[in-house]
C-alpha positions in Angstrom: 136.5 -75.5 -4.1 135.3 -72.1 -2.8 132.2 -70.2 -1.4 130.8 -67.9 -3.8 130.1 -64.1 -3.0 132.3 -61.0 -2.8 134.9 -60.0 0.0 133.2 -57.9 3.0 134.9 -54.2 3.2 137.1 -53.6 6.2 136.8 -50.4 7.7 140.7 -50.4 8.4 140.3 -50.9 12.3 140.7 -54.2 14.2 138.6 -53.2 17.0 135.5 -52.0 15.2 135.6 -55.1 12.6 133.3 -58.1 12.9 135.4 -60.9 11.1 132.5 -63.3 11.6 130.0 -61.2 9.9 129.3 -62.1 6.4 131.6 -64.8 6.0 129.4 -67.3 4.8 129.3 -65.0 1.4 133.0 -64.7 1.3 135.6 -66.8 -0.7 138.3 -69.3 0.6 140.5 -71.3 -1.4 141.0 -75.1 -0.6 144.3 -74.2 0.9 142.7 -71.6 3.0 140.2 -74.0 4.3 142.5 -76.7 4.7 144.8 -74.7 6.8 141.7 -73.4 9.2 140.6 -77.0 9.6 144.0 -78.3 10.4 144.6 -75.5 12.9 141.3 -76.0 14.6 141.9 -79.6 15.2 145.1 -78.8 17.4 144.7 -78.4 20.9 144.8 -74.7 22.2 148.3 -74.8 23.9 150.0 -77.2 21.2 151.8 -74.2 19.7 154.4 -75.8 17.7 151.7 -78.2 16.0 149.4 -75.1 15.4 152.4 -73.6 13.3 153.2 -76.6 11.7 156.5 -77.1 13.2 155.9 -79.7 15.8 158.6 -82.4 13.9 161.2 -79.7 14.1 160.3 -78.3 17.6 163.9 -79.1 19.1 165.8 -77.6 16.4 163.3 -74.9 14.9 165.2 -71.2 14.8 163.5 -68.1 15.2 163.7 -67.2 11.6 161.8 -70.5 10.8 159.2 -69.5 13.4 158.4 -66.2 11.9 158.0 -67.7 8.5 155.6 -70.5 9.7 153.6 -67.6 11.3 154.0 -65.6 8.1 152.4 -68.2 6.1 149.5 -69.5 8.4 148.6 -66.0 9.1 148.2 -65.0 5.4 146.3 -68.1 5.0 143.9 -67.7 7.9 143.6 -64.0 8.2 139.6 -63.0 8.2 140.3 -60.3 5.8 141.3 -62.7 3.0 139.9 -66.2 4.4 135.7 -66.2 4.3 135.5 -69.4 6.0 133.4 -69.3 9.0 136.2 -70.8 11.3 138.8 -68.6 10.1 138.6 -66.0 12.9 139.2 -68.6 15.3 142.1 -70.4 13.6 144.0 -66.9 13.1 143.4 -66.2 16.8 145.1 -69.5 17.7 147.9 -68.9 15.0 148.6 -65.5 16.7 148.7 -67.0 20.0 151.1 -69.6 19.2 153.5 -67.1 17.7 152.7 -64.7 20.7 154.3 -67.8 23.0 157.0 -69.1 20.4 158.2 -66.0 19.1 159.1 -64.5 22.4 162.4 -66.2 23.8 161.4 -66.2 27.4 158.0 -67.6 26.9 159.1 -70.4 24.7 161.7 -71.4 27.3 158.9 -71.6 29.6 156.5 -73.4 27.4 159.4 -76.0 26.1 160.3 -76.5 30.3 156.7 -76.6 31.8 154.1 -76.9 28.8 150.8 -75.4 28.8 150.3 -71.5 28.6 153.2 -69.7 30.0 151.0 -66.8 30.4 148.4 -68.5 32.7 151.3 -70.4 34.6 153.2 -67.4 35.2 151.4 -64.2 34.4 149.8 -63.4 37.6 147.4 -61.4 35.8 149.7 -58.9 34.6 149.5 -57.4 31.0 151.2 -60.3 28.6 153.7 -59.5 26.2 153.7 -59.4 22.6 156.4 -60.4 20.3 156.8 -56.7 18.7 155.5 -54.6 21.5 159.1 -53.5 22.2 159.2 -51.0 19.2 156.5 -48.9 20.8 157.2 -49.1 24.4 161.0 -48.1 24.5 160.2 -45.0 26.2 157.9 -46.6 28.8 160.3 -49.5 29.5 163.1 -47.0 29.9 160.8 -45.0 32.6 160.2 -48.4 34.1 164.0 -49.1 34.4 164.9 -46.0 36.1 162.1 -46.4 38.7 163.7 -49.7 39.3 160.9 -51.9 38.1 160.9 -55.1 36.4 159.0 -54.5 33.2 160.7 -55.7 30.2 160.5 -54.4 26.5 157.6 -56.8 25.8 155.1 -55.4 28.7 152.1 -54.7 26.2 149.0 -56.7 25.5 148.0 -56.7 22.0 145.4 -58.4 19.8 146.0 -61.1 17.0 145.1 -58.1 14.6 147.5 -55.7 15.9 150.2 -58.4 16.0 149.5 -59.1 12.4 149.5 -55.4 11.4 152.8 -55.0 13.1 154.5 -58.1 11.8 153.4 -57.2 8.1 153.4 -53.4 8.4 149.6 -52.4 8.1 147.7 -55.2 7.6 147.6 -57.0 4.3 149.5 -54.4 2.3 153.1 -55.7 2.7 155.8 -55.6 5.0 156.6 -52.1 4.1 153.0 -50.6 3.7 151.3 -47.8 5.0 149.6 -47.4 8.5 152.6 -48.5 10.6 154.2 -51.7 11.1 157.7 -52.4 12.2 158.9 -49.9 9.7 156.0 -47.8 9.5 155.2 -44.6 11.2 152.2 -46.0 13.4 152.1 -47.9 16.6 154.0 -50.6 15.2 157.4 -48.7 15.8 159.5 -45.3 15.9 161.0 -45.9 12.3 164.6 -46.4 11.3 167.0 -43.9 9.6 169.8 -45.2 7.4 172.5 -42.4 6.8 174.3 -43.4 3.8 177.8 -42.0 4.7 176.3 -38.3 4.5 178.4 -37.4 1.3 177.0 -34.7 -1.3 174.2 -36.4 -3.4 173.8 -39.2 -1.2 170.2 -39.2 0.6 169.2 -40.1 4.2 167.0 -43.1 3.9 164.1 -43.1 6.7 161.4 -45.8 7.5 158.8 -44.2 9.5 159.2 -42.0 12.6 159.3 -38.3 12.8 161.3 -36.3 10.3 165.1 -36.1 11.5 166.7 -32.8 12.3 169.3 -31.6 10.2 172.8 -31.1 11.4 173.8 -27.3 11.2 176.7 -27.2 8.9 179.8 -25.0 10.1 180.5 -22.3 7.7 184.3 -22.6 8.1 184.5 -26.2 7.5 186.3 -27.6 4.2 183.8 -28.6 1.6 183.4 -32.3 1.7 185.0 -34.9 -0.8 182.8 -36.5 -3.4 181.7 -39.9 -2.4 183.5 -42.9 -3.8 182.1 -46.0 -5.2 183.0 -48.1 -2.0 181.3 -45.5 0.4 178.1 -45.4 -1.8 178.0 -49.5 -1.8 178.7 -49.6 1.8 175.8 -47.2 2.5 173.3 -49.3 0.2 174.3 -52.4 2.3 171.5 -52.0 5.1 169.0 -51.3 2.3 170.1 -54.4 0.4 169.9 -56.9 3.6 166.5 -55.4 4.2 165.1 -55.7 0.7 167.1 -58.4 -1.2 167.6 -61.2 1.4 163.9 -61.8 2.0 163.0 -61.7 -1.6 165.8 -64.3 -2.2 164.6 -66.3 0.6 160.8 -66.1 -0.7 162.3 -67.4 -3.9 164.2 -70.3 -2.9 161.8 -71.4 -0.3 158.6 -71.6 -2.4 157.4 -75.3 -3.3 157.3 -76.0 -6.8 153.8 -77.3 -8.2 153.0 -80.8 -7.6 151.3 -82.1 -10.9 148.4 -81.6 -12.8 145.0 -80.0 -11.1 142.4 -82.5 -10.5 138.6 -82.2 -10.4 136.5 -85.3 -9.0 133.4 -83.8 -9.2 132.4 -83.1 -12.9 134.3 -82.1 -16.3 134.6 -78.2 -16.3 137.0 -76.6 -18.9 139.8 -76.7 -19.0 139.7 -79.8 -16.9 138.0 -82.0 -19.9 140.4 -84.9 -20.0 138.8 -88.1 -18.2 141.2 -90.4 -15.9 140.5 -93.1 -13.3 142.5 -93.4 -10.1 144.6 -96.6 -9.8 143.2 -98.1 -6.5 139.8 -96.5 -6.2 138.9 -96.3 -9.9 137.3 -92.8 -9.1 136.9 -90.7 -12.2 138.8 -87.8 -12.4 139.3 -84.9 -15.0 142.5 -82.9 -15.8 143.7 -80.3 -18.1 145.1 -82.0 -21.2 147.5 -79.2 -21.7 149.1 -79.9 -18.3 149.9 -83.3 -19.3 151.4 -82.8 -23.0 154.3 -85.0 -23.4 153.3 -87.5 -20.5 154.6 -90.8 -20.8 152.5 -93.9 -20.1 154.5 -94.6 -16.9 154.1 -91.0 -15.9 150.3 -91.3 -16.2 150.2 -94.3 -14.4 151.8 -92.2 -11.6 149.6 -89.5 -11.7 146.4 -92.2 -11.3 148.1 -93.3 -8.2 148.8 -89.7 -7.0 144.7 -89.4 -7.6 143.8 -91.7 -4.9 145.8 -89.6 -2.5 144.3 -86.4 -3.5 140.8 -87.9 -3.7 140.9 -89.2 -0.1 142.4 -85.6 1.2 139.5 -83.9 -0.3 137.1 -86.2 1.1 138.7 -85.9 4.8 138.3 -81.9 4.2 134.6 -82.2 3.2 133.9 -84.8 5.9 135.4 -82.4 8.4 133.0 -79.5 7.1 130.1 -81.6 7.4 131.0 -82.7 10.9 131.4 -78.8 11.7 128.0 -78.1 10.3 126.5 -80.6 12.4 128.0 -79.6 15.6 127.0 -76.1 15.0 123.3 -77.4 14.6 123.8 -79.5 17.7 125.2 -76.2 19.6 122.5 -74.0 18.3 119.8 -76.5 19.6 121.0 -76.3 22.8 119.7 -72.7 24.3 119.2 -71.0 27.6 115.9 -72.3 28.2 116.1 -76.0 27.0 116.8 -77.8 24.0 115.0 -77.3 20.7 114.1 -80.8 20.0 113.1 -79.8 16.1 116.7 -78.4 15.7 118.4 -81.3 17.5 116.5 -83.8 15.3 117.7 -82.1 12.2 121.3 -82.2 13.5 121.0 -85.9 14.4 119.6 -87.0 11.3 121.9 -84.7 9.3 123.5 -86.8 6.6 127.1 -86.9 5.9 127.7 -88.2 2.5 131.5 -87.4 2.3 131.9 -89.1 5.4 130.1 -92.0 4.6 132.0 -92.2 1.2 135.4 -92.1 3.1 134.3 -95.1 5.4 133.1 -97.0 2.5 136.7 -96.7 1.1 138.4 -97.8 4.1 136.5 -101.1 4.4 
């Protein structure tokens, strides 16, 4: 279930981009919509709940927090999600990661609750989880002056946090335009010297070009590299590229079953079925259920009840959001627009009514 239209073009800079403009003409998937609505139902300072790790907040690790942020920020980023509330959800996700991704802030939050910046910030610029890469020189100067500025002393926007985490927006973790390993404001760059022997390149990620070490003309020729030295030199790259790839492969969830349509039969979803409890007609792709036994089809009908109710909840929430928006628009600066208010009050909520009928 997606909105029609084409994606709005981005001008490449977060400060000049208006995410809300044209969102009604841009696409979003059911998964993206579900993520936006779930995040917006959370309290502004329910940071664990926003990232979807409330159940494991006592044992969640730093890498698991980053993984949760990575998944949700991609789902709610306004450049990819055309839902009208994607920008708000994206900011909430970024704020949650800004607190839980910082060790000191997370400790304060776990101990006192609330927003640690509003409680302890005192009006000073608040930290971001990746600002240390671009602030090494300034924090070093601060330490020389005896100041207390830490390596996180920088205020960044949700868009800048996203760019530094993924490296230049949606282009990937090692894309152009900066990022943790980029040449831009995300970091100074990293250089790996693969043991330096002949034929071994110096691998550089971002930063200025390193100066060549002057060669002593009287020095003896360097011996050719051995296989063990080459493998040792490649180890940093293997850790950077291979391990995240393996982690993403094994952490991916397998599909839960055939896709279902509850509105009408649209190819390839042409095979009609009825849910077990609510007797709701739905359609599936017959190719996806080839070889299913009678028992497995009955289990599929049982699962259809849950899928149907979940879709109704999402659609009902969307209807309520639109009604609330109409009520808010009716309350202007100089009084209440009674026509708009009447329209909002009399707005029908068919999916909410269906959900209510099912619960009786």
